[in-house]
C-alpha positions in Angstrom: 0.1 -0.2 0.2 1.3 3.1 -0.7 2.4 5.7 2.0 0.3 9.0 1.3 1.8 10.8 4.0 5.3 10.5 3.3 4.4 11.1 -0.6 2.6 14.5 0.6 5.7 15.1 2.6 7.6 14.8 -0.5 5.6 16.9 -2.3 5.3 19.9 0.1 9.4 19.4 0.2 9.7 20.0 -3.5 6.9 22.5 -4.9 5.9 23.8 -1.5 2.9 24.4 0.3 2.7 27.8 -1.4 3.5 27.0 -5.2 0.8 29.0 -6.1 1.5 31.9 -5.1 5.1 31.8 -6.0 4.2 31.0 -9.7 4.5 28.3 -12.3 7.9 29.7 -13.2 9.1 28.5 -9.8 8.8 25.0 -10.7 11.4 22.5 -11.9 11.0 20.6 -15.3 11.2 17.3 -13.6 8.5 17.8 -10.7 8.0 14.0 -10.7 11.2 12.7 -10.8 12.3 14.9 -7.6 9.1 13.8 -5.8 9.2 10.2 -6.4 13.0 10.6 -5.3 11.9 12.2 -2.3 9.6 9.8 -1.6 11.0 6.1 -1.7 14.2 8.1 0.1 14.0 11.5 2.0 17.5 11.0 3.0 19.2 12.9 0.2 22.4 11.7 0.9 21.5 8.9 -0.4 20.7 10.5 -3.7 22.8 10.7 -6.7 25.3 8.1 -5.7 28.4 7.4 -8.1 28.8 3.6 -9.0 30.5 2.2 -11.7 31.1 5.4 -13.6 27.2 6.0 -13.6 25.4 8.0 -11.0 22.2 6.0 -9.6 18.8 8.3 -8.5 19.0 6.4 -5.4 21.5 3.9 -3.5 20.7 2.6 0.1 21.1 -0.8 2.0 22.8 -2.1 -1.2 19.6 -1.9 -3.6 19.2 0.5 -6.3 16.1 2.8 -7.1 16.2 4.6 -10.8 13.4 6.7 -11.6 12.4 6.9 -15.2 10.1 8.7 -17.0 10.4 7.4 -20.6 13.2 6.4 -23.0 14.2 3.5 -21.2 17.0 2.8 -23.9 19.1 5.4 -22.3 19.2 2.9 -19.5 20.8 0.3 -20.9 24.6 1.1 -20.1 23.2 2.1 -16.4 21.6 -1.7 -16.3 24.7 -3.7 -17.9 27.2 -1.7 -14.8 24.3 -2.2 -12.3 22.6 -5.3 -12.5 25.7 -7.5 -11.8 26.2 -6.0 -8.7 22.8 -4.7 -7.1 19.2 -5.3 -7.2 18.0 -2.3 -9.5 14.0 -1.2 -9.0 12.9 1.1 -11.8 10.0 3.3 -10.9 8.0 4.2 -13.8 5.4 7.1 -13.1 1.7 6.8 -15.2 -1.0 9.4 -15.0 -4.2 7.8 -13.1 -6.4 11.1 -14.0 -5.1 14.2 -15.5 -5.9 17.7 -15.9 -4.0 19.8 -18.5 -3.3 23.7 -17.8 -2.1 25.5 -20.9 0.6 28.4 -20.2 0.5 31.8 -22.5 4.3 32.3 -22.6 3.9 36.3 -23.8 1.6 37.1 -20.7 2.3 34.4 -18.4 -1.5 33.5 -18.1 -2.5 29.7 -16.9 -5.7 29.0 -18.1 -8.6 26.8 -16.4 -8.0 23.3 -15.6 -9.2 21.2 -18.4 -9.8 17.2 -17.5 -8.3 15.0 -20.2 -10.5 12.1 -21.1 -7.3 9.8 -20.9 -6.9 7.6 -18.2 -3.7 5.7 -17.3 -3.4 2.2 -17.5 -0.1 -0.5 -16.9 0.3 -1.2 -20.2 1.6 2.0 -21.8 5.1 0.9 -20.1 5.4 -2.1 -22.1 7.0 -0.3 -25.5 9.6 0.6 -22.6 10.5 -2.9 -21.4 10.4 -3.5 -25.2 13.5 -1.0 -25.5 15.4 -2.9 -22.6 14.2 -6.6 -23.7 17.7 -8.2 -23.3 17.7 -7.3 -19.0 13.8 -8.3 -18.2 15.1 -11.8 -16.9 17.8 -10.7 -14.8 16.7 -11.4 -11.6 18.3 -8.2 -10.2 15.8 -6.2 -12.0 12.5 -5.2 -10.5 9.2 -2.9 -11.8 7.3 -0.1 -9.8 4.7 1.2 -11.7 2.9 4.4 -10.0 0.0 5.6 -10.8 -0.7 9.5 -10.0 -3.1 12.1 -10.5 -1.5 15.1 -12.1 -1.7 18.2 -13.5 0.1 19.4 -16.8 1.3 22.4 -17.6 1.7 23.0 -21.5 3.2 25.9 -23.8 0.6 27.5 -26.0 3.7 27.1 -28.6 2.3 24.8 -31.2 1.9 25.3 -35.0 -1.6 25.1 -34.7 -4.0 27.8 -34.7 -5.0 27.2 -31.5 -1.3 26.3 -30.7 -2.2 23.5 -29.2 -0.8 21.0 -31.5 3.0 20.1 -31.6 3.0 22.2 -28.0 5.9 21.7 -25.3 5.0 20.1 -22.4 6.6 22.0 -19.6 6.2 20.3 -16.5 3.8 17.7 -14.6 2.7 18.3 -11.0 1.3 15.1 -9.0 -1.6 15.7 -6.6 -2.2 12.3 -5.8 -0.4 8.7 -5.7 -3.3 6.7 -5.9 -2.0 3.2 -6.2 1.2 1.3 -7.2 1.9 -2.3 -9.3 5.2 -4.6 -8.8 6.8 -6.6 -11.1 9.5 -8.4 -8.9 9.7 -11.7 -10.6 8.7 -13.4 -13.9 5.4 -15.1 -12.2 4.5 -11.1 -11.9 3.2 -10.5 -15.7 0.8 -12.3 -15.5 -1.0 -10.2 -14.0 -1.4 -7.9 -17.2 -3.6 -10.8 -18.9 -7.0 -9.9 -18.9 -9.2 -12.8 -17.2 -11.4 -13.0 -19.9 -8.9 -14.6 -22.0 -9.7 -17.9 -22.2 -8.1 -20.8 -24.4 -6.0 -19.4 -27.3 -6.4 -15.5 -28.4 -5.0 -13.1 -30.7 -3.3 -9.7 -30.3 -6.8 -8.7 -31.5 -8.7 -10.2 -28.8 -6.2 -9.1 -26.2 -6.2 -5.6 -27.4 -10.4 -5.6 -26.9 -10.1 -7.4 -23.7 -7.4 -4.9 -22.2 -8.9 -2.1 -23.9 -5.9 -0.6 -25.6 -4.5 -0.6 -29.5 -3.8 -3.5 -31.9 -0.3 -1.8 -32.1 0.3 -2.1 -27.9 -1.4 -5.2 -27.8 1.2 -6.6 -29.6 4.3 -5.4 -27.8 2.4 -6.5 -24.9 2.5 -10.4 -26.2 6.2 -10.0 -27.6 7.1 -9.2 -24.0 4.9 -11.6 -22.5 6.1 -14.3 -25.2 9.8 -13.5 -23.7 9.4 -13.5 -20.4 7.3 -17.4 -20.9 3.8 -15.7 -20.0 2.1 -16.9 -22.7 2.9 -19.4 -25.7 2.8 -18.7 -29.5 0.7 -22.2 -30.2 -0.3 -21.7 -34.1 -2.0 -18.9 -36.3 -4.8 -17.4 -37.3 -4.5 -15.6 -40.6 -1.9 -13.3 -40.5 -2.0 -13.4 -36.5 -0.5 -15.6 -33.8 -2.5 -17.5 -31.5 -1.4 -17.1 -28.3 -2.6 -19.0 -24.6 -1.1 -18.4 -21.3 1.1 -20.6 -19.5 0.0 -23.3 -16.6 1.8 -22.3 -13.6 
């Protein structure tokens, strides 16, 4: 269970209780990263620790924690150096519910909050897992998916008439820690197979059951097959037929 009191403490430490008074310009570009680093390890002496020519986000009691919001491919060097020596947990934040706020760069004014219709789901980590597929079976590698309600601040600097399409993201401010999911061993990948998928199924069936796009379902199944969570047992047209492995 997430410690919501500790999360609030970390949030106040990074963004302060009076951030609205100081304004958006005082916020860090990587607020999510900073809050999670202080949530998982309040002792700053354990932050940014040099190990094997790299710098670990957190090193404490013989374990490493890396907070990574995207671009897992950039972690390959670190993982190659860290995993032979220490257990490594990659913390991956996922927006649960998100409110969009637009910033006018010229006037500095902020728009009213608008709730995004999109809701975070755990499958969004699989395109990132694909980038470090070669490390996924290492017994020292673990993952923690952290679902956060958050405000996303975006600059009105896009190419469309309303300046929103192609706009830059300025920062994301977590408002609440909702839940966490853990992947600590290969068996934990079974939680990503929808329960209604009995017998054989295709990636199209998986996409429908998981409420995700077909390309995301195909990437997810690629990883689940690699982790021996599912078997390929034939083909239906041009699509593989899968079934969940027993045990």
